Each structure stands twice: as structure tokens, then as C-alpha cells.
N, C-alpha and C positions, 0 to 999 in steps of 0.2 A: 608525511606518510603516517599510516595508522591502520587499525583493523577494527571491524565492527561486526557484530552478530545481527543480521537483518534478514527479513523475509526476502528471498530472491526476486519475488514479483515486484518489489519496490525499486529494484535497481536494474531491471531488464534492459532499459534503453542505454544506461551507462555501461553495462557489460558489453552490449552489442557494439557500442561506439568505442570500445577499448579504453574507456576512461576509468573503469574499475575492473578488477578481476576477482574471481573466486578462487582463493589459493588452496582450498581443501575439497576433496570429493565427499567428505562426510556430510550427511544430511540428518536433521533431527525433526521428526514430525511432532508437533505439539497439539494438544487437544484444547486450544484456547481460541479466543476471538478478540475482536476489537469492539469497543463500545463508545458511543457518543452520548455523553450525559450533560445535562444542564439543569439549573435551578428552575423550579416552577415559575411560570410567568415570563421567563426570558426567551421562550421559543418564538415570540412575535417580534423580537428586535431584528432590525434589518441585517446586521452582520451575521448573526447566527442563522437566520432564515436563508440567507444567500449561501452560507457554507453548507447547510443541510441540503439545499437544492443541488449544489455542485456535487456533493458527495453521493447523493442518490443517482445523479446522472453518470458519474464515474463508475459506480457499482453496476449499473445497467449496461454501460458500454463494455466493461471488463467481462461481463458474462457472455458477450458475443465475440470477444477476441479469442483467437486460437491460443492455446497454452504454449509458452515458449520454455523449453527445457534448457537450463543453463548448466551444462555439465562439461 
């Protein structure tokens, strides 16, 4: 058992499947974001290029998914 502070969007499937629960009703809105950074010249390497492609596809797909409220 344990506890973590996490963006609820990352655990929607687990909460829906009752594998995780949100024990508190309190929410905190942060004015932050996520960044993908790499050293110059590394953007052409296959693993990084594949990850960037996958990430772009996930972002695009998530923009078309309905918002799930976990309350």
C-alpha cells in the first residue's frame, strides 16, 4: 500500500477498474506543464524518434477523448 500525488488523467483506467482509488476530494490546479527535452543531435536516434512519435499520437488521441471526472 502507499499514496502518491499524481495527475488523475494518468490513472483514469486504474480508478475505473477499481485498482486504485482517490482517497481525498481535494484538488489542486497547477500552472505547470510537461516537457520533453534531449541533447542536440539525439533527435534522429531511433528510440527517441519512436518515443516522440508515440507521444505525439497519444497527445492527439487524448485531445479527442471525452474528459472523465474522477470524483
